[in-house]
N, C-alpha and C positions, 0 to 999 in steps of 0.2 A: 562744729556741726557734725553729727554722727553720719557716717557713711551708710548709704542705703545698700541693702542686699541685692546681688545680682540674681534675679529670679528666673533668668532664662537658662541657667545651667542646671542640668538634671542628672549629670553623672555624680556618683557618690564622692569621689575624690575632689571634684571641683566644688560641690556643695560644701564639703567640710573646709576647703580652703577659703571659700567665701565667708563662711562663719568665723574663721580665724581673723580674716581681714576686718570683718565687722567689729569684733571685740577689740582689736588693736587700735582702730580708728575711733571707736565710740567712747573709750574710757582710757585715760592715761595709765591706770592701774595695770591694764593688760597689754600695754604697749611692747614691753620687753619680756613678756611672759613666756616661760618654756612649756608650751602646750604638750609636747610629746612625753614629758616626764611628769605630768601632773594628772590628778583625778579629773580635771576639766576635759582632758582629752577623751575620756570615756563618755562624758556627757555630749561632747561634740560628735562622737561616733553615733550615739543614739539619735541625736537630732538630724544628722545627715542621712542615716539609714531610714528614719521615718519620713523625711522629706522625699528621699529617693523612691521609697515604695508608694507613697501617695502620688507622686508624679507619674510613676509607671502605671499604676492602676487607672489614673485619670486618662493617660494616653491610650491605654488599651480599651477603656470604656468608650472613648470617642471613636476609635478605629472600629470597634465592633458595632457601632451605630449605623454604619454604612455598608452596603452589600459588597462594594468593590474593595474595601480595606479590611473587612472582617476576616478572622482567621479560624474561629471556632465554627465547625460545621453546623451546629444547631442554630447559631445566629445567622449564618448565611441562608440556611433553609427558611428561617423565619422571615427574613427580608424578602426572599423569593416568593413565599406564600402570600405576602401582601399584594403582589402584583399577578397573582394567579398562576405561578409557575410551580409545577411538581417535578422534583428531581427524578431523573430516570433510575429505575431499579436495575439490578443485575438482569442480564438478558441470557436466555437459554440458547445454545447453538441450534441451528436449523439445518436439517438435511432433507433432500428430496429423493425419493426412491419410487420404483415401480415394483408392484407386488403381483404374483400370479398364484391363485389358489385353484386347485383341481376339484371339479364336481365329483364327489365320491359316490353320490346316489341322487335319485330324484330327477326331475325334468326342469328345474328352475333355470332361467336364462339370465338371472341377475342375482347379485349377492351384495350385502351391505356389511362393511367392515365397521364394527362399533368404535365409538370414541374410546380413547385410552387403550387402544391396541398397542402392545409393546414390541419393541425391537431392541436387540442388544448389539453392542460393538465394543471393541477393545482398543484402547489407545495407551501406549506406554505400559502395557501389562495390567492396566486397570480396566475393569468392565463397567460400561455405562449403559443405562437404560434410556431409550428414546421412545416416544409415544405419539400417537395422533391425538388431536384435541377435539375432533368432531366425527360424527358418523360420515362414512364415505361410501357411496354406491359405486359398484364396479363400472368401469368405463365401457366394457364390452364383454361379451361372451364369445370365445373363440371355439367354434364347433369342431374344428379340426383337431385341436389339442385337448379340448374339454376343460379349458382354463377360463376362470373369471380373471380379467385383467384390470388392475387398478393402477392408473397412471398418475404420476406426480403427487404421491402421498407426502404431505408435509410432516416431518417428524421433529419433535422437540425433545431435548435432553432434560431429564429431571425426574424427580419422585413426586407423584401426585399426593398432595396433603389436603386435609380438611380442617377447618376451624369453625366452631359454632358459638354463637352468642345469643343472649336473650335481650330483647328491647324493653326498657321501662319508660317512664314518662319524663325522663330527664332530657330536656331539650339540648343539653350540651354533652350528651352521652357519646363517647368515642370508643370504638372497638379496635383494639390494637392487635395486629398480626405479628407475633413475636418470632419471626423468621427472617434472619438477615439475608437469606438466599432466595427470597421470593421474587419471581418474575411477574411483576404486576400486569404485564401484557397478556398473561395466561389466566388471570383471575376470572372466576365466574361467581357472581353473588346472587343468591336466591333468598327469598323471604316467605316463610309460611306464617299465616295469621295467628296460628296457635300450635302447640306441640302436637296436637292431635289431627291437624288439618292434613288432608290428602293431596292438596295441590299447593303449588308455590308460584311466586312471581319472580321473574328474572329482572334484576336491576342492572342498569347500564351505567358506565362512568359519566360524570358530568363533563360536558364539553363547551357548551355555550348557553348563556342565560336566555338567549332568544328562543331556544328550543325547549325550555323548561317551564312548566306551569305548576299549579298547585297539586295536581295528581300525576305528575310525571315520575315514573319509577327510576330515579337516579340515585347514585351514591357519590359522595365527595371524598376523594382520596388525598391524603397529605402525609408528609413525613414528620414524625414527632421529634422532640428534643433528644430522645434516646437513639434515633437513627432507624426506628421501626416505622412501617407504614400503618396508618390508621384509617378507619372508615367512619364517616358521619352520614346521616340521612337528612332529608328535607324536614322543614317545619310546617308543612301544609300550605306555605305561601310560595316558597321556592323549592320545589321538589315534594314528593309525596312523603308523609310522615307515617311510618309503620304503626300498627296498632300495639298497645301495651300487651306484653306477652308474646309477641311475634318471635319466631325462631329465625335467626339469620345464619346462613350457611355460606362459607367462603371456601372454594376449592381453587387450588393453584399448583404450579410446578415449583418445587424447590430444586434449584439447579446448581451444578458445579461450574457454570458459565464457561470460562475459557479453557478448562482442562481438556475437553474433548473436541475442541476445534480441529478440523482436518480428518475426522473419522471417515473412512471411505469403504468399509465393508460392514454390512448389517445382517443379522439373523432374526427372522421372525420368531417371537416367543409368546405372542398373544394367543387368545382363544380363537377358534375357527367359527365362522358363520355356519349355520345349519347345513349339513350335507356337503361340506367342503373339507379339504385337506391341502397341505402344501404341495405345489406343483413338483413334478419329477425333476425338472431341470430349469435353471434360471429363475428360481422363485423370487429372488430379490435382486434387483439391479439398481445401482446408484445413478441417479441423474445429476445430482450435485452433492459434493462432499459437505460435511457439516461445517458451518461457519456462522459467524455472528455472535458467538458467545462473548459476553463483555461484562466487566465489573460495573458496579453502580457508579453513577455519575460523580465525578470528583468535585471538590469545592471550587477549584479553578474553572471547571466547565460550567458549574452553576452560575458563577460570577459573570461569565461571558454570555451564556445563553438565556438566562432569566430576563435581563433587560431587552434582549433581542425578541424573545418571545412575547413580551409585553407590547413592544412596538408593532408586532404583526397584527395584534388585535383580532386573532383567530381568523385571519384571512391571508391569502397568498397573492400579492400584487407585485411587489418589488423582488428583485433577486434575493435580497436579504430575507424576505418573508419565506421564500421557498427553502432557503438554507436552514432557517429556524425550524420549519416543519420537519425537514428531513432528519435534522439532528435530534429531534424529539422522538423519532421512530427507530432509527438505526443506532443501536448501542455500540456495535462494533464498528465505529466510524473513525477513520483517520483524517479524511478531508473530503470536502464537497465543493463542486463547482457548478454554478448556475449562470446561464447566459441566454440571451434572447436570440431567436432565429434571424433577426434583422442584421445581426453582426456577421453572419456567415456570408461566404462567397460561393455561389449566389445566395442571396437572402432567402430565408424561409419565414415569411411573415405569419403572425398568429400562432407561433410556437415558442415555448421556452424549454430549453434542454437542461437536464439534470444529470450530472455525472458524479458518482460516489466511489471513493477509494476505501474499501473496508480495511480494518486493522489486520485481520487474520487471513485475508485472501486477496487476490487481485481484482475480483469482480463480485458484484452482488449476485445473489441467487434470483431465480425467477420469482420465488415466493416473496422475497424482500422487495423486489421491484413492484410487485403487485400491491403490497402494503403501502408503499409510498404513494402510488397512484390513487389508491382508495382513500387515503387520508387527504389528498389534495382535491378530491372531487368536490367536496362541499365548501372548500376554501378558495378555490381558484376563480379568476375572472372567466365567465362562461365562454368568452370569445378567444381565450388563450388556452391552447392545448399543451399540456406538459408531456414531455417524452424523455424517458430514461435512456441514456447512452452510456456504454461502458467506457472506463478510462482508456485512453489511447497511449500505450507505453512506447516510448522511444528509448532504446538502450544505447548508451555511449560506452566505448572502450578506447584504450589508449596504449601507445607506446611511449613510455615516460623515460626520458634520459636525464641523468643528473651526475655532476661531479662532486666528489666529497674528499675531504682532507683526512687521511688516515691518522695524522698526528693529533687531530682534534677530537677523536672518538676512540672508545675501546671496543666498538662493535665491528664485526666483520661485514663483508659485503651482503651475505644472506640475511643477517640480522637487520641491516638498514633497509634492505628490500622489503622485509616483512613489516617493518615500521611504516615504511612509505605506503604499502598496500593497506595497512590498518587506517592510516591517515586518510587515504582516498575513500575508504569505506565510511568513515565518519563524515567526510565532506558530503558524500552522496546522501546519507541520512539527514544531515543538517540543512543543507542548502538545496537539495533537489527532492525528488519523491513526493512532491505535493503539487497541486494545480497552481499554475501561475509562476512557478519557480524556474528562473532561467539559469542556464550554465554560463558562468563567467570565467573565461580562460585565465585572466590574470589572477583572480582569487584562487583558482585551482592551483596554479603554480606557487602562489604565496603559501598555500597550505602545505605543498610538497616541500618547499624550502624550509618551513618551520618545523619539519619532522625531527631534525637533528641539527645541532649547531655546526656540524662538520660539512653539511651540504652547502656548496658555494654557488650553485645555480642549477636551473633545470629548464627543460623544454619538453613538449609533448606533441605527439601526433594524435589527432582525434578522428575517430570512426564512429559510425552509427548504424544500427539495424533495427528492424521492426519484424515482429512475428506475424505471419498470416497463416490461416488454416484452410486447407483444401479438404472438402468433405466428399466422401464417396456417395453420400445420400443426397447431394445437392447438385443442381445444375446452374444455380444462380452465380453470377460473377460477384466479385468483391472489389472494394476500393480501400485505400488507405492513404495517408499523407504524412510525410515527415514535418511539414510546416515550416520548412526553411529551404533556401536555394542550395543546389548541389554543386560541388566542385566539378569543373570541366566545361567544355565548349559544346553547344548544341550539335555541331556537325562533326565532332571528333570520331575517329575510327574505333577507338577502344571504348568499352562499356563504362557508363557512369554508375550502374547498379549491377550487382552480381547477387547470386543466391546460393544457399545450401541446396543439397540435392534431396530428391525423394524417389521412392521406388514404385514402379509400375510395369508389370509384364516383363519382369527380369531385367529392366533397364533402369539406370540411375539418371534422372532428369535434372536439368538446371535451367535457370532463366538468366537472360542478359538483355540489355537494351542496345538498339542499333539506330543510327541516324536515318532520318527520312529525308530524302532529297527535296529541297525547297521548302521544308517545314521548319519554321523558326520558333515553335512553341513546344513541340513534343518529340519524343523518340518512341519507336515501336519496340515492344518486348517480344523476344522470340524464345521458343523452347527447344532445347537440344539435348542430346545424350552423347556419350562417348562410346563408340563401337569397340568391339574386341581388338580390332586392329589399330586402336588408338586414333581413330578418325572421328572428328566432330561432325555429328549428323544433325542438322537443323530439321526437326520434325514438323514444327509449326512456325511460320515466319511472323505471325502476328497473334499474340494471345493477350495483348494489352498494350497500354501506353504509359510512358514516363514523362512527366512534366518537370523539367529541371528547375525552373524558377520558383516553384512552390513545393517541390518534392512530392507532388501528388502521383499516385500510382493506381491504375485500373487494371484488373486482371480477370480473364475468364476462369471459371472454376476448372481445376485440373483433375483428371482421374488419378486416384491413389490407391495403393494396395490395402492399407488399413482404413477403418471408418473415417478417421481424421489423420491428416499429416500436417505438422507444423514445419514451416520453412522460414528461414531468415532472409530478408531482403537487405543487402549491405550497401551503404553509400559513404561518401566523404562530404561533410558539410562544407560549403564555401567559406563560411565564416567560422572562426574559432569560438565565437559566442553564440550559443544555441538557445532559441527562445522556447518557452513552454506556455502555450496559450490554450484557451477554451478547455477541452477535456484532455489535453495532452499532459503526460507526466514523464519527466526525464529521470532516468536512474542509470547508475553505472554498473556495467557487468564486470565484476572483479575477475572472474575466470578467464575472460579474454584480455584483460589488461596485463601488459608486459612491463616489467621494470628493468631498466638497464643502468646499473650503477657503474661509475668510472672513477677509479681512485687515482688516475694519472693527472697530476697537476703541474707537470713539468713542461708542458707545451708552452711555446713562447707566445702563441696567439691568444691564449686564454679562453678559447672557445669552450662552451659547455659540452658540445658534442662535435664530432667531426663536421666540417663545413658542408660536406657533401650531402648530409641528411637534413640540412636546414629547410631545403625546398623539396623534400622528398615527395610531397603531395602533387607537385606540378612537374617535376623533372625526373624523379626516379622511382615513383610509386609502382608497386607490382601491378596495380590495375591499369597502368599506362603501357603495358606490354601485352601483345597478342601472342600466345603460345602456339598458335595454329598457322599453318600455311594457307595460302588462298584456296588450296584443295581441301582444306579442312583437317589435314593430318597433324596430330600433336607433335611438337618438336621438343624433345628432351633438351634441357638447358640448365645453367647454373644460376642459382639465386644466392645472394650474399647477405650476411648479417651486416646491418648498416653501421654498427659500431666497431666490431672487430675486423670486418672485411673477410671473414671465413666464408667459403663457398660450399654450397650443398647442391647436389644434383637433383633436379626435379625430373624424374624419369616418367612420371605419369601426371595426368591432369589433376588427380587427387592430391599428389604431392605438391604440385604447383599451388593449389588452392590452400593447402596447409601452410606452406611458407609465406604465402601472401598474407594470410591472417596474422602471422607473426611480424609483419612489417618488413620482410626481406625484400631486397631490391634486385634489379637485373643488371645494373652497372656497378662494378666493384668500386666501393667508396674509398676515398683517401683516408687511411687510418691515422689517427693521432699518434704523435711520437710517444713511444713507450708502450703502445697497445700491441700485444702479441698477436700475430696471425698464424701461429703454429697449430692452433687447434687444441692446445692443451687445456685451455679454459673450458672446453666443451666436454671433455672426457672422450669416451669411445665414440668414434664416428665423426669427429669434428675435423675433417681433412679438407685442406684448401684445394679446391678444384682448379685444374689447369685449363679447363675448357673455357671457351668464351661464351658470352651471353648469346643465346639463340643458336649455338652450334649443335649439330646432330651427333657429335662424338666427343669423347673426352678420354684423355690418357689416364685419368685418375678414377679409380672405382671408389665411390663413396657410399656409405651406408647411411640410412636415415637415422639421424640422432634421436635417441629416445627422449632425452630431456635437454634441449638446448639451453645454455645458460641465459640466453636472451629471451627465452620463451616464457619466463615467469612461471605460471602455474601449469604449463604444458600446452599441449595442442588443444585447439578448440574444434577442429574438424577432423 
């Protein structure tokens, strides 16, 4: 009986082998046939190739029949169209500016800036044109300066283009806009009933069948198989049908999308309203730099968002609904988080919070926030109020220690440090920097260890900080939260939180927390400065509170020299695993991260780092040492590199903070065997101090090292 062919094999070689087996077993004539040296081999090749190609085409045809497996963009778009999803076009960057125009003559107290008023900016040596999309009336007239003031002008990058079409009686007539750089959100479609008509009707994009009747002036937008956008109009049943001979005019911005993201200076180049000219000074001020420019939606994004958009059914009820709406509006979007107010502590019932992380910036602009809220207004449940909140960034940084075997690598210490730092950067981009991503300590160390085969083990100290902004124009307080418990005891003498400094009235101020007698939940935050005589002066005993169990911080607004001052609030997490919840995003600050390689493998203990630094957070941390006497006088003292044991004199409080940020300790550690304490590894200035921790004098004069070997990328403060 003839052997049946194996029809499950689709690879060419296996198909050919199956054909040979078939011939050998089906007829004794071919049982011992030398196929490779005969003409029959060529026939088998043809049969195998034909079978292979047919199988491949069949496989591709089946894959292209489903939106989640299709690879060809036109097929993915076609599937999305069936469920009413329109792929997002490129998006123009948006900037917000304030404009002042001087009244040159007349007595008018208001002025109107016409639509398509242009501004120019330069990014990377290339000039880009930004413009308004609508008429804007001046916010006010300043009689003192004689200026018309325009606040919060929304500027979009791009060149204004126009396409015209004529409507005939073809019900399937489609009008293709052959511009791959069109931002469809800037489209304006008008229809004149004839070429000689003096008036026109503005048509709006179709959004919901419930709002469309036989005479509703809407157009239907879609992406065609070529990748261009096309317009269709109603048939008189769903949507108004234009008259035969009607002239259709489409105006839009053709944009460079991502190229000018980040533009922060603009010059007005448009025409001036009647009796106006550019203000003498401060004519254009930037409220928010340009951001939001984005490429058209990718195939992968369509495959994810189209089904979600269909599920929402043009309403916003669930968190997934809100996410789908936001993704359809913001092109420059990296991630979005939506959560109900009932999940907060304390709960805020009747609210849903939306936080968006843009691709090209840290935060959404006010204009982008307004567009999201406007889109949600007709889709949301009337009793639920949406609120846009900015992402809450928590920055992590580390002292990373590792041992490596010099015989297992041809890289030197600096090269391995650079490789480890690059690995950490990749880790941050892959496993953090998005909503809901948690920091896992074990995974972090595993990544460090995988950097090079010569690395035999690693350990890391973890620190965290958040940025807060004090505004000179505000008197309102502010609050923030790390969202995790902090290391330390509620009643400890030393601070659990420290800050960087800010200037005001020729003083450099700092913040720190202090225990409150009898309070088991919070610590007060005080403000102090260091006087010229190195005395710590507490100017305000209570400017806020720290809640160690949650990492929550409340602060009064502080007076600052500049309009805004950003300071860092620094803590140590109690757990080495750090959660990212709600609108919180974790990211790693590479500039503050220090790498400590150690080539010494001769120690008998086999410790990765000296044992004295294993418990540095609880026993030897710089934050566990008070550099001031009870009278408030700063005490010069020695701080030690935790790996080499080399000491450096902290002669001022600023130097103390500097060494503290590098992870230096106040008790000289036990140095591993083979580790030099001569200071040669540090270069100039790396001299071992003979003073003792907390002493007021030292027999050794030490200079501040410009680049400690353990400092990684250098000083952070």
